[in-house]
Backbone as CSV, one residue per row, in Angstrom:
resi,resn,N_x,N_y,N_z,CA_x,CA_y,CA_z,C_x,C_y,C_z
1,MET,4.864,12.495,-8.289,6.190,11.929,-8.151,6.535,11.154,-9.427
2,PRO,7.760,11.223,-9.862,8.147,10.434,-11.039,8.253,8.945,-10.695
3,VAL,7.892,8.131,-11.663,7.984,6.682,-11.513,9.449,6.272,-11.694
4,THR,9.949,5.420,-10.809,11.292,4.868,-10.965,11.206,3.685,-11.912
5,HIS,11.895,3.785,-13.044,11.888,2.711,-14.032,13.151,1.871,-13.846
6,ILE,12.967,0.598,-13.568,14.071,-0.338,-13.388,14.044,-1.267,-14.589
7,GLU,15.160,-1.418,-15.261,15.215,-2.135,-16.536,14.939,-3.632,-16.424
8,SER,15.362,-4.243,-15.309,15.280,-5.706,-15.215,15.320,-6.142,-13.760
9,ILE,15.013,-7.412,-13.555,15.139,-7.989,-12.218,16.585,-7.893,-11.754
10,ALA,17.539,-8.129,-12.663,18.960,-8.025,-12.303,19.300,-6.619,-11.821
11,GLN,18.783,-5.608,-12.485,19.052,-4.228,-12.064,18.359,-3.916,-10.737
12,LEU,17.234,-4.555,-10.482,16.532,-4.344,-9.213,17.453,-4.637,-8.032
13,ALA,18.350,-5.598,-8.189,19.279,-5.958,-7.112,20.127,-4.770,-6.667
14,GLU,20.358,-3.815,-7.536,21.150,-2.628,-7.192,20.439,-1.731,-6.180
15,TYR,19.159,-1.944,-5.984,18.363,-1.091,-5.106,18.198,-1.647,-3.686
16,VAL,18.737,-2.819,-3.416,18.583,-3.413,-2.079,19.125,-2.435,-1.033
17,GLY,18.301,-2.190,-0.011,18.676,-1.279,1.058,18.360,0.180,0.782
18,ARG,17.739,0.458,-0.346,17.446,1.842,-0.729,15.948,2.049,-0.951
19,GLU,15.504,3.283,-0.729,14.139,3.624,-1.132,14.125,3.701,-2.646
20,VAL,13.210,2.960,-3.250,13.120,2.899,-4.706,12.197,3.988,-5.233
21,GLY,11.138,4.279,-4.506,10.224,5.302,-4.980,9.099,5.583,-4.018
22,ALA,8.416,6.673,-4.303,7.209,7.057,-3.573,6.108,7.256,-4.604
23,SER,4.919,6.812,-4.271,3.805,6.892,-5.210,3.225,8.297,-5.265
24,ASP,2.331,8.474,-6.214,1.498,9.670,-6.234,0.517,9.581,-5.066
25,TRP,-0.084,10.702,-4.733,-1.133,10.709,-3.712,-2.395,10.097,-4.297
26,LEU,-3.110,9.347,-3.473,-4.349,8.683,-3.873,-5.419,8.996,-2.832
27,GLU,-6.561,9.526,-3.300,-7.649,9.844,-2.372,-8.402,8.574,-1.975
28,VAL,-8.670,8.454,-0.692,-9.485,7.351,-0.170,-10.854,7.952,0.164
29,SER,-11.712,7.963,-0.831,-13.028,8.601,-0.703,-13.987,7.719,0.088
30,GLN,-15.060,8.336,0.558,-16.102,7.567,1.229,-16.696,6.543,0.279
31,GLU,-16.822,6.889,-0.993,-17.340,5.934,-1.979,-16.436,4.700,-2.071
32,ARG,-15.123,4.907,-2.102,-14.188,3.777,-2.161,-14.329,2.912,-0.907
33,ILE,-14.463,3.566,0.254,-14.634,2.840,1.521,-15.920,2.018,1.482
34,ASN,-17.007,2.619,0.998,-18.286,1.906,0.899,-18.183,0.709,-0.044
35,GLN,-17.510,0.891,-1.165,-17.344,-0.212,-2.115,-16.529,-1.351,-1.491
36,PHE,-15.497,-1.003,-0.729,-14.694,-2.025,-0.066,-15.545,-2.752,0.982
37,ALA,-16.378,-2.010,1.706,-17.264,-2.618,2.706,-18.197,-3.632,2.047
38,GLU,-18.730,-3.287,0.894,-19.612,-4.209,0.181,-18.852,-5.429,-0.321
39,ALA,-17.678,-5.208,-0.895,-16.910,-6.319,-1.459,-16.473,-7.314,-0.386
40,THR,-16.169,-6.819,0.813,-15.651,-7.683,1.882,-16.711,-8.053,2.918
41,GLU,-17.893,-7.447,2.799,-18.977,-7.620,3.772,-18.574,-7.173,5.177
42,ASP,-17.633,-6.224,5.246,-17.233,-5.602,6.516,-17.884,-4.226,6.560
43,ARG,-19.119,-4.190,7.066,-19.922,-2.968,7.062,-19.986,-2.320,8.448
44,GLN,-18.911,-2.430,9.208,-18.890,-1.817,10.541,-19.148,-0.317,10.411
45,TRP,-19.933,0.220,11.323,-20.390,1.606,11.230,-19.250,2.622,11.212
46,ILE,-18.110,2.322,11.814,-17.010,3.307,11.815,-16.482,3.568,10.397
47,HIS,-16.850,2.689,9.473,-16.412,2.857,8.092,-17.478,3.483,7.203
48,ILE,-18.758,3.172,7.443,-19.778,3.552,6.454,-20.887,4.481,6.959
49,ASP,-21.030,4.644,8.263,-22.115,5.475,8.793,-21.553,6.839,9.211
50,VAL,-21.634,7.788,8.279,-21.029,9.101,8.470,-21.601,9.818,9.700
51,GLU,-22.922,9.792,9.844,-23.556,10.508,10.955,-23.196,9.886,12.307
52,ARG,-23.281,8.568,12.393,-22.944,7.896,13.649,-21.466,8.090,13.992
53,ALA,-20.603,8.003,12.994,-19.172,8.203,13.242,-18.911,9.604,13.784
54,ALA,-19.611,10.601,13.247,-19.444,11.973,13.731,-19.843,12.091,15.196
55,ARG,-20.877,11.317,15.600,-21.361,11.369,16.989,-20.551,10.492,17.940
56,GLU,-20.238,9.254,17.533,-19.762,8.245,18.470,-18.312,7.801,18.314
57,SER,-17.744,8.026,17.158,-16.378,7.538,16.931,-15.360,8.458,17.602
58,PRO,-14.303,7.906,18.157,-13.244,8.761,18.703,-12.556,9.584,17.607
59,PHE,-12.715,9.176,16.335,-12.108,9.896,15.213,-13.016,11.004,14.680
60,LYS,-14.308,10.973,15.091,-15.316,11.970,14.716,-15.636,12.005,13.228
61,GLU,-15.233,10.963,12.509,-15.558,10.809,11.095,-15.318,9.357,10.719
62,THR,-15.817,8.959,9.547,-15.575,7.588,9.107,-14.101,7.423,8.743
63,ILE,-13.641,6.188,8.884,-12.257,5.863,8.541,-12.238,4.648,7.615
64,ALA,-11.186,4.560,6.825,-11.014,3.424,5.920,-10.689,2.167,6.709
65,HIS,-11.057,1.041,6.174,-10.652,-0.248,6.720,-9.130,-0.339,6.625
66,GLY,-8.492,-0.914,7.628,-7.059,-1.149,7.531,-6.721,-1.995,6.319
67,PHE,-7.552,-3.011,6.075,-7.300,-3.885,4.930,-7.492,-3.164,3.594
68,LEU,-8.289,-2.092,3.565,-8.386,-1.297,2.348,-7.044,-0.613,2.088
69,SER,-6.481,-0.006,3.105,-5.166,0.629,2.953,-4.151,-0.384,2.455
70,LEU,-4.177,-1.565,3.029,-3.249,-2.625,2.648,-3.477,-3.065,1.203
71,SER,-4.739,-3.177,0.796,-5.041,-3.644,-0.560,-4.609,-2.642,-1.622
72,LEU,-4.357,-1.413,-1.240,-3.930,-0.395,-2.196,-2.423,-0.418,-2.454
73,LEU,-1.681,-1.315,-1.773,-0.235,-1.374,-1.995,0.099,-1.601,-3.466
74,SER,-0.643,-2.458,-4.141,-0.352,-2.739,-5.551,-0.463,-1.491,-6.413
75,VAL,-1.543,-0.753,-6.293,-1.720,0.446,-7.126,-0.717,1.524,-6.725
76,LEU,-0.427,1.638,-5.436,0.579,2.612,-5.005,1.953,2.222,-5.549
77,GLY,2.257,0.933,-5.507,3.534,0.460,-6.037,3.679,0.737,-7.528
78,LYS,2.606,0.522,-8.289,2.646,0.784,-9.735,2.869,2.264,-10.026
79,SER,2.377,3.115,-9.152,2.546,4.555,-9.312,3.971,4.991,-8.943
80,ALA,4.673,4.171,-8.164,6.011,4.537,-7.691,7.126,3.970,-8.552
81,MET,6.914,2.760,-9.134,8.028,2.088,-9.812,7.523,1.077,-10.826
82,SER,8.417,0.723,-11.734,8.143,-0.355,-12.679,9.425,-1.161,-12.851
83,VAL,9.252,-2.468,-13.052,10.384,-3.357,-13.273,10.199,-3.986,-14.646
84,GLY,11.159,-3.760,-15.534,11.090,-4.280,-16.893,11.503,-5.744,-16.953
85,GLY,11.155,-6.377,-18.055,11.530,-7.760,-18.272,10.808,-8.750,-17.388
86,VAL,9.689,-8.326,-16.830,8.910,-9.184,-15.932,7.696,-9.701,-16.693
87,ARG,7.578,-11.010,-16.769,6.421,-11.640,-17.409,5.191,-11.493,-16.527
88,MET,5.407,-11.695,-15.211,4.308,-11.506,-14.263,4.884,-11.273,-12.872
89,GLY,4.116,-10.526,-12.094,4.428,-10.300,-10.691,3.324,-10.907,-9.842
90,ILE,3.720,-11.516,-8.743,2.764,-12.181,-7.854,2.884,-11.599,-6.454
91,ASN,1.752,-11.238,-5.887,1.709,-10.852,-4.482,1.889,-12.136,-3.683
92,TYR,3.020,-12.285,-3.010,3.332,-13.539,-2.322,2.956,-13.508,-0.842
93,GLY,2.640,-12.340,-0.315,2.188,-12.278,1.069,2.857,-11.165,1.849
94,LEU,2.703,-11.261,3.146,3.219,-10.236,4.051,3.879,-10.910,5.246
95,ASN,4.970,-10.332,5.688,5.602,-10.841,6.902,5.108,-10.106,8.131
96,ARG,4.849,-8.826,7.980,4.447,-8.018,9.127,3.626,-6.831,8.623
97,VAL,2.562,-6.535,9.348,1.716,-5.393,9.006,1.276,-4.722,10.296
98,ARG,1.307,-3.414,10.300,0.771,-2.640,11.414,-0.045,-1.483,10.856
99,PHE,-1.237,-1.265,11.431,-2.076,-0.130,11.075,-1.864,0.915,12.164
100,VAL,-0.972,1.835,11.914,-0.455,2.747,12.939,-1.428,3.878,13.253
101,SER,-2.043,4.438,12.217,-2.985,5.537,12.433,-4.104,5.441,11.401
102,PRO,-5.281,5.998,11.719,-6.431,5.854,10.819,-6.297,6.687,9.547
103,VAL,-7.055,6.258,8.534,-7.175,6.998,7.277,-8.610,7.513,7.201
104,PRO,-8.828,8.791,7.499,-10.189,9.336,7.426,-10.695,9.373,5.985
105,ALA,-11.995,9.225,5.825,-12.596,9.345,4.493,-12.195,10.681,3.891
106,GLY,-11.788,10.638,2.621,-11.379,11.845,1.918,-9.899,12.154,2.029
107,ALA,-9.174,11.412,2.860,-7.740,11.642,3.015,-6.988,11.172,1.784
108,ARG,-5.820,11.734,1.583,-4.937,11.283,0.515,-3.785,10.515,1.142
109,ILE,-3.452,9.380,0.523,-2.353,8.557,1.012,-1.342,8.332,-0.109
110,ARG,-0.121,7.968,0.278,0.873,7.538,-0.697,1.752,6.483,-0.048
111,GLY,2.406,5.711,-0.880,3.299,4.667,-0.397,4.739,4.994,-0.698
112,ARG,5.623,4.663,0.262,7.072,4.780,0.069,7.616,3.360,0.112
113,PHE,8.427,2.989,-0.887,8.856,1.612,-1.087,10.376,1.500,-1.000
114,THR,10.832,0.735,-0.017,12.255,0.450,0.158,12.460,-1.041,-0.066
115,LEU,13.422,-1.384,-0.891,13.711,-2.791,-1.167,14.618,-3.335,-0.076
116,ALA,14.070,-4.183,0.783,14.835,-4.741,1.907,15.737,-5.879,1.448
117,THR,15.173,-6.825,0.690,15.959,-7.955,0.189,15.462,-8.348,-1.190
118,LEU,16.330,-9.047,-1.916,15.965,-9.628,-3.200,16.642,-10.986,-3.266
119,GLU,15.822,-12.040,-3.367,16.342,-13.408,-3.375,15.984,-14.083,-4.690
120,GLU,16.910,-14.858,-5.206,16.648,-15.615,-6.419,15.686,-16.759,-6.112
121,ILE,14.716,-16.952,-6.986,13.807,-18.103,-6.920,13.767,-18.716,-8.314
122,LYS,13.211,-19.872,-8.436,13.133,-20.526,-9.744,12.343,-19.644,-10.714
123,GLY,12.991,-19.211,-11.771,12.338,-18.418,-12.795,12.262,-16.932,-12.519
124,GLY,12.848,-16.476,-11.412,12.751,-15.047,-11.113,13.384,-14.669,-9.803
125,ALA,12.731,-13.755,-9.106,13.251,-13.253,-7.833,12.105,-12.894,-6.902
126,GLN,12.372,-12.985,-5.609,11.410,-12.570,-4.597,11.943,-11.331,-3.890
127,ALA,11.157,-10.275,-3.948,11.508,-9.013,-3.302,10.758,-8.895,-1.986
128,THR,11.447,-8.405,-0.990,10.812,-8.014,0.268,10.840,-6.498,0.317
129,TRP,9.659,-5.912,0.252,9.514,-4.458,0.255,9.123,-3.978,1.643
130,GLU,9.815,-2.991,2.154,9.383,-2.275,3.356,8.555,-1.106,2.854
131,VAL,7.269,-1.139,3.173,6.344,-0.128,2.658,5.808,0.699,3.810
132,THR,5.830,1.991,3.612,5.217,2.919,4.556,4.125,3.670,3.818
133,VAL,2.899,3.570,4.321,1.788,4.329,3.751,1.579,5.528,4.654
134,GLU,1.675,6.701,4.057,1.522,7.934,4.833,0.326,8.723,4.333
135,ARG,-0.228,9.517,5.248,-1.393,10.352,4.930,-0.933,11.781,4.758
136,ASP,-1.443,12.433,3.743,-1.136,13.840,3.509,-1.526,14.640,4.752
137,GLY,-0.565,15.302,5.358,-0.822,16.088,6.563,-0.752,15.289,7.854
138,GLY,-0.555,13.979,7.775,-0.474,13.144,8.974,0.894,13.239,9.625
139,ASP,0.930,12.984,10.919,2.202,13.072,11.637,2.872,11.718,11.841
140,LYS,2.148,10.637,11.531,2.763,9.309,11.586,2.141,8.439,10.503
141,PRO,2.801,7.333,10.154,2.284,6.493,9.071,0.907,5.928,9.385
142,CYS,0.171,5.612,8.328,-1.120,4.931,8.467,-0.892,3.432,8.562
143,CYS,0.046,2.951,7.761,0.299,1.518,7.662,1.786,1.314,7.373
144,VAL,2.365,0.345,8.026,3.712,-0.101,7.676,3.624,-1.600,7.453
145,ALA,4.284,-2.064,6.389,4.166,-3.469,6.019,5.462,-3.969,5.405
146,GLU,5.704,-5.250,5.620,6.769,-5.951,4.919,6.073,-6.841,3.906
147,TRP,6.197,-6.473,2.636,5.421,-7.049,1.545,6.315,-7.890,0.652
148,LEU,5.885,-9.106,0.368,6.641,-10.017,-0.498,6.032,-10.044,-1.884
149,VAL,6.869,-9.815,-2.886,6.428,-9.828,-4.273,7.392,-10.728,-5.053
150,ARG,6.828,-11.605,-5.849,7.638,-12.464,-6.715,7.545,-11.955,-8.142
151,TYR,8.711,-11.788,-8.757,8.814,-11.335,-10.143,9.340,-12.494,-10.978
152,TYR,8.621,-12.800,-12.064,9.027,-13.888,-12.950,9.428,-13.302,-14.306
153,ALA,10.632,-13.703,-14.764,11.163,-13.183,-16.044,10.485,-13.895,-17.207
């Protein structure tokens, strides 16, 4: 997918209420899942034990942590869009998150980014992004989130 290039925070305001972009597909490999398990110390077997997951999990395979899917919003966002004239961007938090369907190991995901609101703050603007993370071949989203990002000029 082509990256949407936005010249400035001021131009970003023109996108309120519109989908700004969709990211490239990103594979969520078992190795990535294992690395996330180590980094967060969340080593639940449904994520890292391939054999046990095949036997006992209702998904019949390992699945990514929901928080792994969520943590990929930044890289998915960078693949979908860029905002010029920004000195720094800050992940300011989330208003709402739902993990709608699992992400099996080896699946490809992408993010779709709609700008819900843009508010002026001291030195910049705060964007509220409606993000949908979808799985290649999936029939419903993996994750939906309302993500707050602060852009400083």
